[in-house]
C-alpha positions as CSV (number, residue, x, y, z in Angstrom):
1,M,-67.2,17.8,41.6
2,N,-65.7,20.1,44.4
3,R,-65.9,23.9,44.4
4,L,-62.4,24.3,43.0
5,S,-63.1,22.0,40.1
6,L,-66.4,23.9,39.4
7,R,-64.6,27.2,39.5
8,F,-61.9,26.0,37.2
9,A,-64.5,24.6,34.7
10,A,-66.5,27.8,34.8
11,G,-63.3,29.9,34.1
12,L,-62.4,27.6,31.3
13,F,-65.7,27.9,29.5
14,L,-65.8,31.7,30.2
15,T,-62.4,32.0,28.6
16,A,-63.5,29.9,25.6
17,G,-66.7,32.2,25.3
18,L,-64.5,35.3,25.2
19,I,-62.3,33.7,22.5
20,F,-65.3,33.1,20.3
21,A,-67.1,36.3,21.1
22,G,-64.4,39.0,21.7
23,A,-61.8,38.0,19.1
24,A,-64.3,37.3,16.3
25,V,-63.6,39.3,13.1
26,E,-66.9,40.7,11.8
27,A,-65.8,41.2,8.3
28,A,-67.4,39.0,5.6
29,V,-65.8,35.6,5.4
30,P,-64.9,34.7,1.8
31,E,-65.9,31.4,0.4
32,P,-63.2,29.4,-1.5
33,G,-63.8,29.5,-5.3
34,S,-62.5,30.9,-8.5
35,G,-63.6,34.5,-7.6
36,S,-62.7,34.4,-3.9
37,G,-59.1,35.4,-4.1
38,L,-58.2,32.3,-2.0
39,R,-55.8,29.5,-3.1
40,R,-55.5,26.1,-1.3
41,V,-52.1,25.5,0.2
42,L,-50.6,22.3,1.7
43,V,-48.2,22.1,4.6
44,K,-45.1,20.9,2.9
45,T,-42.7,20.6,5.8
46,V,-41.1,22.4,8.7
47,L,-37.4,23.2,8.4
48,V,-34.9,25.1,10.5
49,D,-33.3,28.3,9.0
50,S,-29.6,27.5,9.3
51,Q,-28.7,31.3,9.4
52,N,-30.7,32.1,12.5
53,N,-31.7,28.6,13.8
54,Q,-35.4,29.7,13.5
55,P,-38.1,27.2,12.4
56,V,-39.9,27.8,9.1
57,V,-43.2,26.2,8.1
58,V,-43.3,25.8,4.2
59,L,-46.7,26.0,2.6
60,E,-47.1,24.9,-1.0
61,D,-49.6,26.3,-3.5
62,E,-51.6,23.2,-4.4
63,K,-52.0,24.2,-8.1
64,K,-48.9,26.2,-8.9
65,G,-46.3,24.4,-6.8
66,T,-44.7,27.6,-5.5
67,V,-44.0,27.6,-1.8
68,L,-44.6,30.2,0.9
69,P,-42.1,30.1,3.8
70,I,-43.3,31.5,7.1
71,W,-40.9,31.9,10.0
72,I,-42.5,30.7,13.2
73,G,-41.7,30.0,16.9
74,P,-40.2,26.8,18.3
75,A,-43.3,25.8,20.2
76,E,-45.5,26.2,17.2
77,A,-43.0,24.4,15.0
78,R,-43.0,21.5,17.5
79,A,-46.8,21.4,17.5
80,I,-47.0,21.3,13.7
81,M,-44.1,18.8,13.3
82,M,-45.6,16.4,15.9
83,Q,-48.9,16.3,14.1
84,L,-47.3,15.8,10.7
85,S,-45.3,13.0,12.2
86,G,-48.2,11.4,14.0
87,V,-46.6,11.8,17.4
88,I,-49.3,11.7,20.1
89,P,-48.3,13.5,23.4
90,P,-49.2,11.7,26.6
91,R,-51.3,14.8,27.7
92,P,-53.0,17.4,25.5
93,M,-50.7,20.2,24.4
94,T,-52.1,23.7,23.7
95,H,-53.4,23.1,20.2
96,D,-54.9,19.7,21.2
97,L,-56.7,21.5,24.2
98,L,-58.0,24.1,21.8
99,R,-59.3,21.4,19.4
100,N,-61.0,19.7,22.3
101,I,-62.6,22.9,23.6
102,I,-64.0,23.7,20.1
103,G,-65.4,20.2,19.9
104,G,-66.9,20.4,23.3
105,L,-68.6,23.7,22.5
106,K,-70.2,22.1,19.4
107,A,-68.3,24.5,17.1
108,K,-66.4,23.6,13.9
109,V,-63.3,24.9,12.1
110,I,-64.2,25.4,8.5
111,R,-60.9,26.6,7.2
112,V,-57.9,28.8,8.0
113,I,-56.6,31.6,5.8
114,V,-53.3,33.3,5.6
115,T,-54.6,36.8,5.0
116,E,-51.8,39.3,4.7
117,L,-48.2,40.2,5.4
118,K,-47.9,43.5,7.2
119,G,-44.8,45.0,8.8
120,G,-42.9,41.8,8.3
121,T,-45.6,39.8,10.1
122,F,-48.0,37.3,8.6
123,Y,-51.6,37.4,9.7
124,A,-54.3,34.6,9.5
125,H,-58.0,34.0,10.3
126,I,-59.5,30.8,11.7
127,V,-63.0,30.5,10.0
128,M,-65.4,28.8,12.3
129,K,-69.1,27.8,12.4
130,S,-71.2,27.7,15.6
131,S,-74.9,27.9,16.2
132,G,-75.6,28.3,12.5
133,R,-73.4,31.3,11.9
134,S,-69.9,31.6,10.4
135,F,-67.2,34.0,11.7
136,A,-63.4,34.5,11.6
137,I,-61.0,34.8,14.5
138,D,-57.7,36.6,14.2
139,S,-54.7,34.3,14.7
140,R,-51.0,33.8,14.1
141,P,-50.6,31.6,11.0
142,S,-48.5,29.1,13.0
143,D,-51.4,28.6,15.5
144,A,-54.0,28.4,12.8
145,I,-52.0,25.8,10.9
146,A,-51.3,23.7,14.0
147,L,-55.0,23.7,14.7
148,A,-56.1,23.0,11.1
149,L,-53.9,19.9,11.0
150,R,-55.5,18.6,14.1
151,V,-59.1,19.1,13.0
152,K,-58.4,18.2,9.4
153,A,-59.5,21.6,8.1
154,P,-58.3,23.0,4.7
155,I,-55.7,25.8,4.7
156,F,-55.9,28.7,2.2
157,A,-53.8,31.8,1.5
158,K,-55.0,34.9,-0.2
159,A,-53.8,35.1,-3.8
160,K,-52.0,38.4,-3.2
161,V,-50.0,36.9,-0.3
162,L,-48.9,34.1,-2.5
163,S,-48.1,36.2,-5.5
164,D,-46.1,38.7,-3.5
165,N,-44.2,36.3,-1.2
166,A,-44.2,32.8,-2.7
167,I,-41.0,31.4,-4.2
168,G,-40.2,28.7,-6.7
169,L,-38.8,25.4,-5.5
170,A,-35.1,26.0,-6.1
171,S,-33.0,23.1,-7.2
172,A,-30.9,22.3,-4.1
173,K,-28.7,19.9,-6.1
174,L,-29.5,17.1,-3.7
175,T,-30.3,14.3,-6.0
176,H,-31.4,12.0,-3.2
177,R,-34.5,14.2,-2.8
178,D,-35.7,13.6,-6.3
179,H,-34.8,9.9,-6.5
180,L,-35.7,8.8,-3.0
181,G,-38.6,11.2,-2.3
182,V,-37.3,12.3,1.1
183,V,-36.4,15.6,2.8
184,L,-33.9,15.5,5.6
185,Q,-32.7,18.2,8.0
186,S,-30.0,18.2,10.8
187,M,-31.3,17.5,14.3
188,T,-31.3,20.4,16.8
189,P,-31.7,20.2,20.6
190,L,-35.3,21.4,20.2
191,L,-36.2,18.7,17.7
192,A,-34.4,16.0,19.7
193,R,-36.8,16.6,22.6
194,Y,-39.5,14.9,20.6
195,F,-37.8,12.7,18.0
196,G,-35.3,10.0,18.0
197,G,-35.2,9.4,21.8
198,G,-33.7,12.8,22.7
199,K,-30.4,12.4,20.9
200,T,-29.2,15.4,18.8
201,G,-27.0,13.4,16.3
202,G,-28.4,12.4,12.9
203,L,-30.8,13.6,10.3
204,L,-34.5,14.1,10.9
205,V,-36.8,12.8,8.1
206,S,-39.2,15.8,7.8
207,Q,-40.9,14.6,4.6
208,V,-41.4,11.3,2.8
209,A,-43.2,11.3,-0.6
210,E,-46.0,8.7,-1.1
211,G,-45.1,5.9,-3.4
212,Q,-41.4,6.8,-3.7
213,P,-38.4,4.5,-2.8
214,A,-37.9,6.0,0.7
215,E,-41.5,5.1,1.6
216,K,-41.4,1.7,-0.1
217,S,-38.2,0.9,1.9
218,G,-40.0,1.6,5.2
219,L,-38.7,5.1,6.0
220,R,-41.2,7.3,7.9
221,R,-41.6,11.0,8.6
222,G,-40.2,11.6,12.1
223,D,-37.5,8.9,11.8
224,V,-33.9,10.0,12.6
225,I,-31.2,8.5,10.4
226,F,-28.0,8.2,12.5
227,L,-25.9,5.7,10.4
228,V,-25.5,5.3,6.6
229,E,-23.5,2.3,5.5
230,G,-22.1,2.1,9.0
231,K,-21.0,5.7,9.1
232,E,-22.4,8.5,11.2
233,A,-25.0,10.7,9.4
234,L,-23.5,14.0,10.3
235,S,-25.0,16.3,7.6
236,V,-27.4,16.3,4.6
237,E,-24.5,16.9,2.3
238,L,-22.7,13.8,3.6
239,F,-25.9,11.7,3.1
240,E,-26.0,13.0,-0.5
241,R,-22.4,11.8,-1.0
242,Q,-23.2,8.4,0.3
243,F,-26.3,8.3,-1.9
244,V,-24.3,9.1,-5.1
245,K,-21.6,6.6,-4.1
246,N,-24.1,3.7,-3.3
247,S,-26.4,3.7,-6.4
248,S,-27.4,0.1,-5.8
249,G,-28.9,0.9,-2.4
250,M,-27.9,1.9,1.1
251,N,-28.1,0.3,4.5
252,I,-29.3,2.8,7.1
253,S,-30.0,2.8,10.9
254,V,-32.8,5.0,12.2
255,R,-34.2,6.0,15.6
256,R,-37.9,5.8,15.6
257,G,-40.5,7.3,17.9
258,I,-40.3,9.2,21.2
259,K,-38.2,6.3,22.7
260,G,-35.8,6.3,19.8
261,E,-36.2,2.6,19.1
262,P,-33.5,1.4,16.6
263,V,-34.6,0.2,13.2
264,Q,-32.4,-1.2,10.4
265,L,-33.6,-0.4,6.8
266,R,-32.2,-0.8,3.3
267,L,-33.1,2.0,0.9
268,A,-34.1,0.6,-2.5
269,G,-31.4,0.7,-5.1
270,V,-31.7,3.7,-7.5
271,N,-29.2,5.4,-9.9
272,P,-28.8,9.0,-8.9
273,K,-27.4,9.9,-12.4
274,G,-30.6,8.6,-14.0
275,Q,-28.8,5.8,-15.9
276,R,-30.3,2.2,-15.9
C-alpha cells in the first residue's frame, strides 16, 4: 500500500472514530418493551408529494396501522427506495459505505428510533453496540432508516411522536389498491434515474402486498408499468379506470430493473365491485 492509500485509510478510520465518539448521545438508551414508550414501525413505502414534488417516507405503526409521513430529501428517498426494491448499485453509495464501515469496526446497529418532532423537523437516534457498550448517535430519520434497512435493524418511534403526528390510512377511492394489493405512483425524473431504464413515462410500483393478485401475477416492487391494455399508463387515476373496466384481468407491459427490460404480464382477474 502506498503512502497516499495509507493516508486515506487512516483518515477514513479517524473519521469513523469521530462519528462513534463525538456524535454519541450519552443519554440512557431505552429498551423496546411495554414500558419503554417505543413502538415498532415498518417502512410502508416512499411517495412523492404532488404539491411540492418532495419525497415522503411513510412509516406504519406495526400494531395500530396508523402511518407517520416524514418528508425527506431526494438522495435519501433514492437510498431507501433502492433498498426496498432490491436494486444493488455497482459501487457502494453513502449508506452502503456506512454499513460497511460499521461492520469493519466490529460494531452493530441494534435499532433506530424516531425520537421527536421539533420546529417542524423530525429527529432520530441510531442505537449501536461496540466493545460491549451501547450508545445512541444523533441522526436524520431518513439516514437512520436507509441504514436500518441495509443492516436489517428494527425501526421504532416514540409513542408521543406517533400519537401527535400519525394519521389514519385514508380511503383514496382507488379500488385497485385493495383488490390487487399494489401501490403506484407517477414517475419523476429523479426516480427514472434508477428505475425503468431512465424513462420518465409510466407508473412506478412502490409497493406489492405479499400473497395478493399483483404479486401472484408476477408484478414486483420497482417495476414501471408503461402500458395497460395497449394504452399508455399516464396516471394512477387512468390505471384505476382501466382496472374498473377490465374486471376479468388486464394485460400490462412493464420496464424492469436498471436497464428497463420489457416484461409482459397479465394481472389476475378480480371484480373491483366485490361481486363474484
